[in-house]
N, C-alpha and C positions, 0 to 999 in steps of 0.2 A: 469690314468683313468679321466675324465671328469668329475668334479662334479657337475650340469648342461644338463639336457636334451638335448638335444635333435631338435635343428629348428623347432621355435617356438611359444614358451615357454615366451611371456613375463612377465616382473612382474610388468607390469605397467598397466593402463584402470581401473584404481577407480575411474574417476569422478565423482563428483555426479547429476545428471540431474536438471539443470536448474529449482525455485520454480514461472519465471514467472511474480516476483513484479513490483508496477507502480502504475502509472494513469492508468483505464481501459475506463471512462466517459470525454471528457475534457467540460471544463467550455461554459454554454452554450448549453448544447444536454440533450433532453431531457434523462428522468430515467422512474422507474414506480415501484412502491416498490417491494425492496428487492434488485433490478438489486445490483451490485457490483462496484462499482467507481471507488478506491483506493486497489491494494494488499501490504499492507507495513511489515516488522517488526518493531516492537517499533514504540512509538507515534514519525512519522512524521509529519503527515497533523492532525492537531487537528480538535474534531467531533465542525459540527455548528448544526444549524436547521436541522428540520426535517434527517436526517443521528443516525445512529448509530458504534458502534464497535463491530464487533465480538471476536470471543478469538482465535481469533490469527492476531489481530488489523487490520483485515481488512475491512475498510467503504462502510457499504451501507444506501442507499434509503430506510427513513421511510415512502412516498410519495413521493405521483406521480409532477412532474417537472421539471427545469430548476434547472443542476449543476451551482452553482454559492465558486470560493476560492475569497478568501481571502489574508493578510496577517495582524497581529496587535502586538504586541511587551507584548512580555512577562513575567513577574516575576519571575526571578530562584528564588533556595530555600538560596541558595551563595550570595542575592543583587545582581545579574548581570542582566540586560537583554538581553533579544533573541528572534529575527523577528519571526513568527511562520508563515507557512500556514495555515489558516481556512479553510474549505469544506461545503461545507450548501446544504440545496436545496430548490429551490425560490417554494414557488406553482403559476402556469404558470395562467393568468388572462386576 
């Protein structure tokens, strides 16, 4: 006797749905209040001016303006330094 069902009963197919993480608005583009700039897990990107972080680490705009990315050197707890990416929104002039 066969131990498995006949034809088409696959034990595969449990791949999870992608979460669509990453940068949603690039540098130099205009944003409005509340627009999502980056979806991330953890803090890969740090907060700059006029942005806030949601409970799932999503970075979104707090003012209308233009998105700006910068790098800065950050001191870690063990005394080493790492380059960190900072996201901010500059108001239009």
